[in-house]
N, C-alpha and C positions, 0 to 999 in steps of 0.2 A: 576551510571553516564555511559555515552557512548562516543565513540570515533567519531571524526567529520572529514570529508571530505569538503574541501574548494576548490569549481570549480567557473570557470566563466560561466556564462549562455549565453553570447552573443558572439562576436568576440574578446573575451579578452578585456584588459584595462579597465575594469569594476570598479576599484578602489578597489582590493583586499588588497592593503596594509594596510590600516587602520584597516579593520576587521579582517585581519589575525593577526595583531599586538595586538588587543584586545584578541582575541582568544589564542594566544601564551602565553600571561602573565598567562593565566589559565591552561595552559596545561603543562604536565611532559616532553612530547616527541613531537618534531615537525620534520615531514618527508617531504622531497621534493621527489616526485615520478614520474616525467617525464619531458620532455623539457631539455633545455639547458641554456646557457647565452644569449639567445636572448629574454628572458621575464625579468621583474624585478619588484621588490616591493620597494617603497620609505616609510621607516618608520621614524616617528618623536616622539621621547621619551626624556622628559624633555628638550624640546627645541633643541635637537640635531638631525640632519637629517642622516640617514644611508641609502644607496643604496645597494640593495642586488639582485644579479642575480642567482647565483648558491647556496649560502648558505641559509638554512631555516632561517626564521625570528627569530626563538627562540635563535639563536647565539648571539643577542644583548642583552639577558636577563640572569642574573646569575641563577645558579641553574637549568637550563633546558638542556636537552639532545637534540642534532640536528643530523639528519640523512639525508645524500643524498643516496637516493635508487638505485638499480640497473636500473631502467627505465629511469634514467638521462643520459645525454652524456655530458660528461666533457672535457673542454679544459683545460688542465693543467695549461697553462700560465694564462688563465683568472681565474682560481680557485686562484692560489697564488697570482695573483694582487688584488683580491678582499679580501683575507684574509689579505694581507698587509695594505690595506686601512683601515679596521675595527682595526687591532692592532695598526694603528697610531691614531685611534680615541678612543684608551684604552678599546677596547673591547678583553676580554679573549678567545683566541681561542687555545684549546689544546685537546688531545685524551680524555680528561676527560668529555668534552661537545661537541665533534663532532666526528661522524663515517662515514666513506664513504665507500659504499659497494664495495668490490672487484669486483663485477660483472658489475660495471658500465662501459660503454664503452667511449673510449677516442676520441676526436675531435682533429685531426693533422692538421698541416699547409696545408696538401695536400687538406684536406675536405673543408677548406676555399677558397682555389684557385679554385677549381672544382665548388664550389657553385657561386663564382663570375663570372667565365667564362660562365657557363650555363646562368645566368641571362642577361650577356651581349649579348650572342647570341640569346636568347629567343626574345630580343627588346620588341615589343609590347604585345607579348604574355608571358611576364615574370610574375612569381608567386608573387614577391614582398618579397622575403626573405630578412632577416638582411645581408645575406652574411657571416655568422659566421660559416658555415660548417655543421650546424645541420642536414639538410637533408642528405648529403652524408654520414655522420657518421651513422646515422639510417640505411641508406640502406647497409653500410658495415656490419652492425650489424646482419641484416636479412640475407644477403648473406654469413654469416659465415667468412668473412675474415677480420673483424675488430679487434682491439685491445681493451682489457679490462684493467682497472687498475692493475688487478692481474698479467697481463703480466710485469709489471715493476720489479716484484720480481726477474726475471731472466733476466738480461740485454743482454746476447747473443741470447736468444730465442726471446726476444723482438725485437732485431736489425734485425733478420732474417725475422719476421712477418712485419716490416715496409718495407723492400725490396720487398717482395711480394705484399705488398699493392700498393706501388708505380709503381711495373710493371703492375698492373692493371690500375691505373688512369693516367699514362703516356700515354698510348694508347690513351686516350680520349684527353689530352692535345696537343699531337701531331697533332691529327686530327682536332683540332680545331686552329692550327697554333701557340700554345703557347709553350714554352719552357718547357721540361720535369723537374721534381724537383728531387733533389739529395737527397738520403737516409740519408748522413752522418750528414747534419745539424739538420735534425729532430731526429735522434736517440741521437746526443748530447744534443738537447734542452730537450728531455724526461729525459735523464740521470742526466742533471744539477738540476732538480726538484725532482728526486727520493727521495732524503733524507728527503725533506720537506713533501712529500706525504705520503710516506711508514707509518709513525706511526699512521695516521688516519684510515688506511684500516682496514677493519674487515668484518664479516657476519652480514649485517643489519637484516636479517630474524631473527636470533637468539637473538639479542639484543630486538627486537620488541616482540618476543614471551615471553621473561622474562618480559617485560613491561607490557604485557597484562596480565599475570599470577599475577602480584603484583597490579593489579587494577589501573595502572597509565593512566592518561588522554592522549590519542595520537591524535595530530592534523596532517592530511594529506594535505600538502599544493600544490594545483595544479597550473600550469601556462597556460596561453592563455585562450581560452573558448570553449564551446561544439562545437559552429559552425565552429571551426577552427579543429575539430577532424578529423583524417586521414580516418575514415570510415563513420562519420555521419555528417561531416561539409560539406562546398560548395566546394567540390573536383572539380579541382585541387588546389583551392585557399585555402590551408589549411596548417597547421603545418605539421611535419613529425611523430607525435606521437599521441597516444590515449589520449585525454584531460578529458574524461569522468570519473566519481567517480569510476566506475569499475577498472580503471588502478592503482587506488591507492593500490589495493590488488596485481596486477601483478608486479608493478613498486616498490614495497616495500618489496614483499615477504611475505604476510600475507594471511590468508584465507578470502574469501569474506564475511564470516558469522561475521567476527570481526569488519567490518566497520559498524557504526551506522548511525548518522545523517550526510545527504548531504545538505550542505549549498550553495546555487547558488548566488552568488554575481551578481547583475543586476543593470545596470545603468537606471537612470530614463528616459534615452534617449538613442541612439544607436550610437556607432562610429565604425569605422574599420580602420586598417592600411593596405596599400599595395592595390593589385588588387583584383578583384574578384566581385561578385554580392553584391548590397545593396540596396534592394527595396525601404526603406525609406530615403534614402540619400536626403539631402536638400542642393542644390547647390547654393541657393539663399541667402538673408540676414539672414533669421532665422538660417540656417546651420553655416553661419559664426559667428554668435554671440553665438550659443551654444559652438563652439570651442573656442572663446574667454574667455567667462565666465568659461567654464569648463578646461581651461589650457590644451586643448587637443593636447599634444605633448608627444611622447613615452618616457618613463624612461630610456631606453637603447639606443635608436637610435636618439631619439629626432626629429624623422619624424613627420609632421603634421597628425592628424587623421582626416578621412572623418567623418562626423557628419550628424545626421538625427532623426527622430522621433521614439518613442518605438514601437517596432515590436513585438505585443504580439502573433502573430501566431508563430514566431520564438522561442520566449521564452518559450511558452507552449510546443513546440515540443522538445526543450532541456530538459525540464522538464521531459518529458515522457521517452525519451531516457536513461537519465542518473539518473533517480529517485530522483529528488531533493526534499527534504523534506520541506525545507523553504527558503524564499527569502530574502537576505539582499540588501535593495534598497539604492543605493548609488547616490550621487549629485542631490538630489532633489532641493536644493537650486539653482541650474543652471537655473532651470525653472521659477524662480521668475520673475514677471514683463512681461511675454508674455501674451498678449491679449487672444489668442488662443493656445490650445496644442492639437497636433494630435496624436492619436493612431491608428496604423494600426491593423485591426480586421480581415482582409482577403486579397486574392490577386484575381486579374483577370488574367487568361492566355488564349489567344486566345479568349477572351470574354466571358470564362466560369469562374464561381465563384469557388476558391478552398481554403481549410482551413490548407493547410500544405505546407512547404517548399519542392518543388520538388527536385528530385536528379539529373536530367539530366541538364548539365551546360546550354544547349541552352534554356531549360525552365526557368531556374533561371534568365537569362538575359533578359527574355521577360516579367516578372512579374511586374504588375502594382498594387500598393498597394491601398486597400481601407480603407479609414480614418474614424473614428469616431472624431469628432472635440469637445473638452470640453473647457468650459470657463477657463480661467487663473484665478490667484487669486491676489488680492491686498495685500500690505504688503509683509512680507518676512518670509520664512521658516528658513533661515540661523541661526543656533545656536539653534534651537529648540530641546528640551530634552524630551517632552512630547506632547502627541497628543493634549492637551489644548493649546499648543504653536503653533500649526499650523493653518494657515486660514482654514476655513471649505471647501473651494473649492480644497485645496491641500489634505485634508484628502479624499474628493471624488475621486479624481485621484488615489490615492494609493488603495483604496478599488476597484476601476473600474480595476485596473492593476490585482489585486488578483482575481476578477472575469473572467477576460479574460484569464488570464494564468493558472487558477486553481492551484496557489500555494500560501500558506499563507505567509505574510510577517512577517518575524522573527525580523527585526530590519529596521531602516530607519536612514540613514546618512544625516546630514544636513549641514556639513562643514568637512573640513579635520581635524579639531580637534577631537581627540578621544572621548571625553565627549560629544560632540555635536551629541548624538545618541539617538533614541527613541527604547529601547528594548521591544520587544513584547515576544519573546521566547528565553531561553537560550539553545543554540543547544547541550551543554554538557549534558543537563538534558534529552536528548533522545526525 
């Protein structure tokens, strides 16, 4: 058996929740390795809906160990709120089934304030962040002035670090015409949660090393998507962390050789939240219909997603950058009933054909998609659980996506229901 990394192969929101839910049932340890509470998964188990932002999906299953790795940035208030919500749903959460890395960085109220003020100042040039302080927290981590969860062990030292951090950020807030923030409310807020958080802290790398030696199945659960990666995405309209599969090693504290199968969750069309280039965006009735059928609103923010056609160039590039082993194709049923379905097979830039997503922002904004048009299908794919249940033209569409991206399809999801899935390859089998 092998370990599995789950990532999004587009701009996030690919429908990872259902796939991660299915995989987490079969895993022994589930690890969140990057991002913060700006991302979310919705799981439905035995008719009960669970919304997760920071906690790994394994937390809702008995007998599983969940780990929040060092690569995650954690808002203590958001963490406790999420835990309390799940506790109210009779989910057991204790140090027996949840470990949080000492090394994970904290998101503080000043990070949220700075995030929101920056977006307000940027106006039309805004990134489109969720305003939850993710970016500023990662900046402080890299600048070596941030606070980590290990800092709550010593309240006096923690308080001094908060004051130094505010001395830095208040310069910006004053310059932006905003009121500076006071240290004491932030310090008191952290201390009020200290006793709730402390029992869960530990060394994630050591637990994962033991699990690997015991031949346990480990599922690494990513957030967002490859094209939002801070290095490889549509910079600057990206998230503030690395979203590629290699980050599972760095963000969890394991060797890269211990990571096995990389499953790329891939929507059968394309969506994006916030600002940034989107070559295949359809702002006409087809795009509207995709959004309505796909219920394209963010799990965390409720923001409406931009919708468009499948971009095979982008997914192929994501697959090469992050080493995707197989594709979990989601929301195929949303395409039911379209007379024609478009697939982007290349771009035109300044009149020249190109076969990759360019790095320069100015080039990204000028991309013109080149489409291959496929006939839609009669009937429905919704609820299909085998190839025989699919209309022949739907099978042709799937096979064409495989050809254009160079990524084999490992599974096809045909509705939000877990069992409405065509399984081609078990990722844990390697």
